[in-house]
Structure formats: structure tokens, C-alpha cells
N, C-alpha and C positions, 0 to 999 in steps of 0.2 A: 246619551248616558250622563252628560253634564248637568241635565236638568233634575235628575233624581238624587236628592241628598243622601238616600240610604245606600247608594253604591259609590260613595266617595270616601277615601281614606287619605289622610296626610301621613306619609311615612317619613319619619324624622331622619336627619343625617346620621349615618352609621347604623341604622335600624333595619331589622328584618321583621316582616309581618306575614303570618300564615292565616289564610282563610280556609276554614274547615267546612266541607260540604258533604253531608252524608248521601249515600245512594238512596234511591226511592223505589218502593215497591211499584212494580209496573213500569218503571223507567228502563231505558236501554242505553242511553248515552248522556254524557255531560258535555255541555257547550260553554265556552267562556269567551269573553271579549274584554279588552282593557286598553286604556290609553292614559298617558300622563301629560301634564302641562309642562312645556319647555324643555324637559330633560328626560333621558332614558332611565330605565330601571331594569334590574335583573329579575327574571321570572323562571320558575321551575314548577313541575307538577309531580306529585307522588301519590301513592295509594296506600292507606292504612287498612289492613285486613281485620276482619273479625268483629265489627260492630254491627248492632242491629240496624236493619233497614228502616228508614223513616217512612212514615205514611204521609200521603198527601191527598187532599181532596180532589185536585185536578191532575196531579202527577206531572205537571209541566213546569211550574215555577220553583226555582231553588230558593225558597224563602228563609231557610234556616241556616244560612252561612253565618259564621261569626269570625271575627278577627281576634288574634291574640299574638303576643310576642312569641317568636319561634322558640320551641323548647325541644330538647332531645327526646325521642320516643322512649317509652318504657321498654326495657330489655326483652320482655315477653311479647311485645307487639311487633308484628312483621310489617315493615314499610318497604314498598317497592318503588324505586324511582321510575317515572314514566318519561319526563322531559328533564334534562339537566338544567340547573340554574345558570342561565346565561343572560348577558345584557341584551335587551331588546330595544329597538328604536321606536318605542311606543309614543314618543313625542312627535313623530312624523307620520305615523300610521296606526290604525287600530289593529291590535294583535288579537287574532281569533283562532280558536281551535276546538277540537272535539275529541272525545275518547269514549269508546264503548265500555260499559260497566264490566269489569272483570269478575265481579262477585259482590257480596255484601261488604260494605266498609265505608270509609270516609276519604274523600279526595282532599289533598293538601295543596292548595294553590299558594306558592311561596313567592313573595315579593321582597326582593333583597336590595337594600340601598346601603349596605355596609361599606361599599367602596367609596361612598361620597361622604367626606368629612365636612363639607361646607353646605351642601344644599339638601333641603327637605324636598320630597316629591309629592305632588297631588295626583292621586290615582283615581281614575273612574273605571269601574268594572261592572260586568253583568255576568251572571251565571244562571243557566237554565237546563232543563232536562227534556228528553223526548221519550215518547212511549215506545 
């Protein structure tokens, strides 16, 4: 993961970053892996319902994830928590997981460094799909 510059984010001190990953037509599950340099980070996963499914030429690579500052969802948009935002020892081991698509929508991978007022965190992550 460390060799691919497209999957590296520096999360500033006191900052939260959300990576949005849409479900894919023909896909069945989302997989994620992440690690940080030197210090832990909090991670959580949610699912935002009702968005169009993205199309993919091979259906396996999650190439359209984007990061943004976390914002509160629109009142009309339903967001279901999947994993609570908890601190993970991602500096000592790669954190990995998977989740079967519940339907059409967008996964929200939440990386929370709001508890750290001193240290920024360098995050390496990878997200992919299975058919």
C-alpha cells in the first residue's frame, strides 16, 4: 500500500476525512485495508442509501473513491452505521474488513483524527470489490 501514492492521505490534527465509495453493478461486496504510520486512527463505516450504482469495466477495482471533509448528511438521505467509529491500532497492524452490498448506495469510510490535537496521521488505504 505504501508504494501507491493514490491511496495515501495525510489526515491533519483534529481532522476527520470521509472516503466515499459507490457500490458497483455486478459487485457483491466491498473490501478495505488500511494502515497508518507511527500512530493509531479512529475508523468507522456507514452506508448512504439511494444513489445510482456506478458502472465499472471490470467490476473489481474501486477506482472512484474520493475523500472530503466529513459533513452531516442531508436530512432526506438515509445513512446506516455499519461499524462504529473507534480507535484502531493501525500503526501496528493492517486493518482489513469486508461488507456485502446491502443495496444501491455509497459506502462512507470514516477516518477520524479529531481526538489528536498534536499529531497528523499518514493513512495508506485500499478499497476493492468482488463480483
